[in-house]
C-alpha positions as CSV (number, residue, x, y, z in Angstrom):
1,M,6.5,17.3,6.9
2,K,8.0,15.4,4.0
3,I,5.3,12.9,3.3
4,L,1.8,12.3,4.7
5,G,0.3,8.9,4.1
6,I,-3.4,8.4,4.1
7,G,-4.7,4.9,4.0
8,N,-6.5,2.0,5.7
9,A,-5.4,1.6,9.3
10,I,-5.4,-2.2,9.5
11,V,-4.0,-4.6,12.0
12,D,-2.2,-7.4,10.1
13,V,-2.6,-11.0,11.4
14,L,0.0,-13.2,9.7
15,C,-0.6,-17.0,9.4
16,K,1.1,-19.7,7.4
17,V,-1.2,-21.9,5.3
18,S,-1.1,-24.6,2.7
19,D,-2.3,-24.2,-0.9
20,E,-5.1,-26.6,0.0
21,F,-6.4,-24.1,2.6
22,L,-6.8,-21.4,-0.2
23,I,-8.6,-23.9,-2.4
24,K,-10.9,-25.1,0.4
25,H,-11.9,-21.5,1.1
26,S,-12.2,-20.4,-2.6
27,L,-9.4,-17.9,-2.2
28,T,-7.3,-16.7,-5.2
29,K,-3.6,-16.7,-4.4
30,S,-1.8,-13.3,-4.2
31,T,-5.0,-11.2,-4.2
32,M,-6.9,-9.3,-1.6
33,K,-10.5,-10.2,-0.7
34,L,-12.9,-8.1,1.4
35,V,-14.7,-10.1,4.1
36,D,-17.1,-9.3,6.9
37,E,-16.2,-9.8,10.5
38,I,-17.9,-13.2,10.7
39,E,-16.0,-14.7,7.8
40,F,-12.7,-13.2,9.1
41,K,-13.2,-14.9,12.5
42,R,-14.2,-18.2,10.7
43,L,-11.1,-18.3,8.6
44,L,-8.9,-17.4,11.6
45,S,-10.5,-20.0,13.9
46,S,-8.4,-22.9,12.5
47,L,-5.1,-21.1,12.1
48,K,-2.0,-20.4,14.2
49,I,-1.1,-16.7,14.3
50,E,2.6,-16.1,13.5
51,E,2.6,-12.4,14.2
52,T,0.2,-9.5,14.8
53,I,1.3,-5.9,13.9
54,S,-0.2,-2.6,12.9
55,G,-0.2,-2.4,9.2
56,G,-2.0,-1.2,6.0
57,S,-0.2,-0.7,2.7
58,V,0.6,3.1,2.9
59,A,1.2,2.8,6.7
60,N,3.9,0.2,5.9
61,S,5.5,2.6,3.4
62,I,5.4,5.5,5.9
63,V,7.1,3.4,8.6
64,G,9.8,2.5,6.1
65,L,10.3,6.1,5.3
66,S,10.5,6.9,9.0
67,Q,13.1,4.2,9.5
68,L,15.2,5.9,6.8
69,G,15.2,9.1,8.8
70,N,12.4,11.1,7.1
71,K,9.8,13.2,8.9
72,V,6.5,11.6,8.0
73,G,2.9,11.3,9.2
74,F,-0.1,9.1,8.7
75,V,-3.9,9.4,8.8
76,G,-6.0,6.3,9.1
77,K,-9.2,5.6,11.0
78,V,-9.4,3.2,13.9
79,S,-11.7,2.8,16.8
80,D,-10.8,3.4,20.4
81,D,-10.6,-0.3,21.1
82,K,-7.8,-2.8,21.9
83,L,-6.7,-3.1,18.3
84,G,-7.0,0.6,17.8
85,Q,-4.8,1.3,20.7
86,K,-2.3,-1.3,19.5
87,Y,-2.3,0.4,16.1
88,E,-1.5,3.8,17.4
89,E,1.2,2.5,19.8
90,G,2.8,0.7,16.8
91,L,3.1,3.9,14.8
92,N,4.3,6.0,17.7
93,K,7.1,3.4,18.3
94,E,8.3,3.9,14.8
95,N,8.4,7.8,15.1
96,V,5.5,8.3,12.7
97,K,3.2,11.2,13.6
98,Y,-0.2,9.7,13.9
99,L,-2.6,12.5,12.8
100,Y,-6.0,10.8,13.7
101,H,-7.7,11.2,17.0
102,K,-9.4,8.0,17.7
103,K,-12.8,7.7,19.4
104,K,-15.1,4.9,20.2
105,E,-16.8,3.7,17.0
106,T,-19.8,1.4,16.5
107,I,-17.6,-0.6,14.1
108,P,-14.3,-2.1,15.4
109,T,-10.8,-1.4,14.1
110,G,-10.0,-3.2,10.8
111,S,-8.0,-6.4,10.5
112,C,-6.2,-8.1,7.6
113,L,-5.6,-11.9,7.6
114,I,-2.4,-12.4,5.7
115,L,-2.1,-16.0,4.5
116,I,1.4,-17.1,3.6
117,T,1.8,-20.2,1.4
118,P,5.0,-22.3,1.1
119,D,6.0,-20.4,-2.0
120,S,6.1,-17.2,0.1
121,E,3.1,-15.6,-1.7
122,R,0.6,-13.8,0.4
123,T,-3.2,-13.9,0.1
124,M,-5.1,-11.3,2.1
125,C,-8.6,-11.4,3.6
126,T,-9.5,-7.9,4.9
127,F,-12.2,-6.9,7.3
128,L,-12.0,-3.1,6.8
129,G,-13.9,-2.3,10.0
130,T,-14.0,1.4,10.7
131,A,-10.9,2.0,8.4
132,G,-13.3,1.9,5.5
133,K,-15.4,4.7,7.0
134,I,-12.8,7.4,6.7
135,S,-14.2,10.7,5.6
136,E,-13.0,14.2,4.7
137,R,-13.8,15.2,8.3
138,D,-10.9,12.9,9.4
139,I,-8.4,14.8,7.3
140,K,-7.1,18.2,8.2
141,K,-6.5,20.6,5.3
142,E,-3.5,22.1,7.2
143,D,-1.8,18.7,7.4
144,I,-2.2,18.2,3.7
145,K,-0.8,21.7,2.8
146,N,2.1,21.3,5.2
147,S,3.3,18.1,3.5
148,E,5.5,18.0,0.4
149,I,3.8,14.8,-0.9
150,I,0.7,13.0,0.1
151,F,0.7,9.2,-0.5
152,L,-2.6,7.4,-1.1
153,E,-3.5,3.8,-1.6
154,G,-6.0,2.3,-4.0
155,Y,-7.2,0.1,-1.2
156,L,-8.7,3.1,0.5
157,W,-10.8,4.4,-2.4
158,D,-14.5,3.6,-2.4
159,E,-17.7,5.3,-3.2
160,G,-19.1,7.7,-0.6
161,D,-17.1,9.1,2.3
162,P,-13.7,7.5,1.3
163,K,-14.0,9.0,-2.2
164,K,-14.7,12.4,-0.7
165,A,-11.7,12.0,1.6
166,F,-9.5,11.1,-1.4
167,D,-10.8,14.1,-3.4
168,A,-10.3,16.5,-0.5
169,A,-6.7,15.3,0.1
170,I,-5.8,15.7,-3.6
171,T,-7.4,19.2,-3.8
172,H,-5.2,20.6,-1.1
173,S,-2.0,18.7,-1.9
174,N,1.3,20.0,-3.2
175,K,2.1,16.7,-4.9
176,V,0.3,13.4,-5.0
177,A,1.7,9.8,-5.1
178,M,-0.6,6.8,-5.1
179,S,-0.3,3.0,-5.3
180,L,-2.8,1.1,-7.3
181,S,-2.6,-1.5,-4.5
182,D,-4.0,-4.6,-6.0
183,L,-5.5,-6.1,-9.2
184,F,-8.8,-6.4,-7.3
185,C,-8.9,-2.7,-6.7
186,V,-8.0,-1.8,-10.3
187,E,-10.7,-4.0,-11.8
188,R,-13.3,-2.8,-9.2
189,H,-12.6,0.9,-9.8
190,K,-11.0,1.0,-13.2
191,P,-12.7,4.1,-14.7
192,Y,-12.0,6.2,-11.6
193,F,-8.4,4.9,-11.2
194,L,-7.7,5.7,-14.9
195,E,-9.0,9.2,-14.5
196,L,-6.8,9.7,-11.4
197,V,-3.7,8.3,-13.1
198,K,-4.2,10.5,-16.2
199,N,-5.2,13.8,-14.6
200,Q,-4.6,14.0,-10.8
201,L,-1.6,12.0,-9.7
202,D,2.1,13.0,-10.0
203,I,3.7,9.6,-9.0
204,I,2.0,6.3,-9.6
205,F,3.1,2.9,-8.2
206,A,1.8,-0.3,-9.9
207,N,2.9,-3.8,-10.6
208,E,2.9,-5.2,-14.1
209,Q,-0.4,-7.0,-13.7
210,E,-2.2,-3.9,-12.4
211,I,-1.0,-1.4,-15.0
212,I,-1.9,-3.8,-17.8
213,S,-5.4,-4.3,-16.4
214,L,-5.9,-0.6,-15.9
215,I,-5.5,0.2,-19.6
216,N,-6.7,-3.2,-20.9
217,A,-3.4,-3.7,-22.6
218,N,-2.4,-6.8,-24.5
219,S,1.3,-6.4,-23.7
220,F,3.7,-4.7,-21.3
221,N,5.0,-2.6,-24.2
222,E,1.5,-1.0,-24.4
223,A,1.8,-0.1,-20.7
224,I,5.2,1.5,-21.4
225,T,3.7,3.6,-24.3
226,F,0.8,4.6,-22.1
227,S,3.1,5.7,-19.3
228,K,5.1,7.9,-21.6
229,E,2.1,9.5,-23.1
230,I,0.6,10.7,-19.8
231,K,3.9,12.3,-18.8
232,K,3.7,11.3,-15.2
233,N,6.2,9.5,-13.0
234,V,5.1,5.9,-13.3
235,I,7.0,3.2,-11.4
236,I,6.2,-0.4,-12.3
237,T,7.5,-3.4,-10.3
238,R,7.8,-6.7,-12.3
239,G,8.8,-9.3,-9.7
240,E,11.9,-11.2,-10.7
241,K,12.2,-8.9,-13.8
242,G,13.0,-6.0,-11.5
243,A,11.4,-2.5,-11.7
244,I,11.1,0.3,-14.2
245,A,10.4,4.0,-13.9
246,I,8.9,6.0,-16.8
247,N,9.0,9.8,-16.7
248,S,7.9,11.4,-19.9
249,N,10.3,9.8,-22.5
250,Q,12.8,8.7,-19.9
251,T,12.8,5.0,-19.1
252,I,15.1,3.6,-16.4
253,E,15.3,0.0,-15.2
254,C,16.6,-1.7,-12.1
255,D,17.3,-5.4,-11.7
256,V,16.4,-7.4,-8.6
257,Q,19.0,-8.3,-6.0
258,P,20.3,-11.9,-6.5
259,N,20.4,-14.8,-4.1
260,L,17.6,-13.7,-1.8
261,K,16.3,-16.1,0.8
262,I,12.6,-15.3,0.3
263,K,10.3,-16.0,3.3
264,D,7.3,-13.8,2.7
265,L,6.3,-11.3,0.0
266,T,4.1,-9.3,2.3
267,G,5.0,-5.6,2.1
268,A,7.4,-5.9,-0.9
269,G,5.5,-3.3,-2.9
270,D,5.0,-1.1,0.2
271,L,8.7,-1.0,1.1
272,F,9.7,-0.5,-2.6
273,A,7.5,2.6,-2.6
274,A,9.1,3.8,0.6
275,G,12.6,3.5,-0.9
276,Y,11.6,5.2,-4.1
277,L,9.8,8.1,-2.3
278,H,12.9,8.4,0.0
279,G,14.9,9.1,-3.2
280,V,12.3,11.6,-4.4
281,I,12.3,13.8,-1.3
282,N,16.1,13.5,-0.8
283,N,16.8,14.6,-4.4
284,L,18.3,11.3,-5.5
285,S,18.3,10.4,-9.2
286,V,15.6,8.1,-10.6
287,K,18.1,5.3,-10.9
288,E,19.2,5.8,-7.3
289,S,15.6,5.9,-6.2
290,L,14.8,2.6,-7.9
291,V,17.9,1.0,-6.3
292,K,16.8,2.2,-2.9
293,G,13.3,0.8,-3.5
294,T,14.8,-2.5,-4.6
295,E,17.0,-2.6,-1.5
296,L,14.1,-2.2,0.9
297,S,11.8,-4.6,-0.8
298,S,14.7,-7.2,-0.9
299,K,15.1,-6.8,2.8
300,I,11.4,-7.2,3.7
301,I,10.8,-10.4,1.7
302,Q,13.5,-12.2,3.6
303,K,11.5,-11.9,6.8
304,I,8.0,-12.5,8.0
305,G,5.8,-9.4,8.0
306,A,5.9,-6.0,6.4
307,R,8.1,-4.1,8.8
308,I,11.9,-4.1,8.7
């Protein structure tokens, strides 16, 4: 297997909202907030659902890689309930090998309410459900060893069982890629994420805001200097400023595609990672990998949802 993704198995529920809705519910635009099941249902009660689809950050990337013709798999915890069944069916439909055997859990399958404002930004309210209970028992050592790269998401990491699952996956991996996921995740787990980035990861995906927060930098140039010093493959997305890859002393940039009709930024980072990793496993150059990532992210933001 080329790439095995390990992440939160979350069913995405997409809804269009006004900026006033975010203000009313004390939500910070473009971030992710963890909520319980009661708050999730309360927020959803007054909204019209645009689309429901099996999602999760790394799962979106893995589907993108599959659509590009790569042999990929995914591990994410769901319950054997209606949403869990829908989740598995969604991955199977996309030719992703789903390597988790679901069973009836006391906690339901996780859901993410994706709120899309008129400026196409997305704000997420996530009820992790059983996805947040993943443990090392859910990950098979053989699946890790048989994969060229494992791809992890910062969203998944938490103290207890998820951390043990993370550590077990990294221990048995050939190469590790990870997305820092969200500013909320970085600020919540900064010391651990910093240790991961410096000492355990091979490929790191972050946006400009996340990498600056991770190292408490005062400028983007400081983030560039840090990335060169750790001698890892660090890929940073910068919105309308494009993307940059730093590998040792090599720094390569890629501009955004012009004249895009943006509808929804959901999945932009996920599909960018898919395109870049496609380049890595198919021996494309760093520049070609950046271009492929930009191509996929440009496609996804011109439609609703995180699947091309």
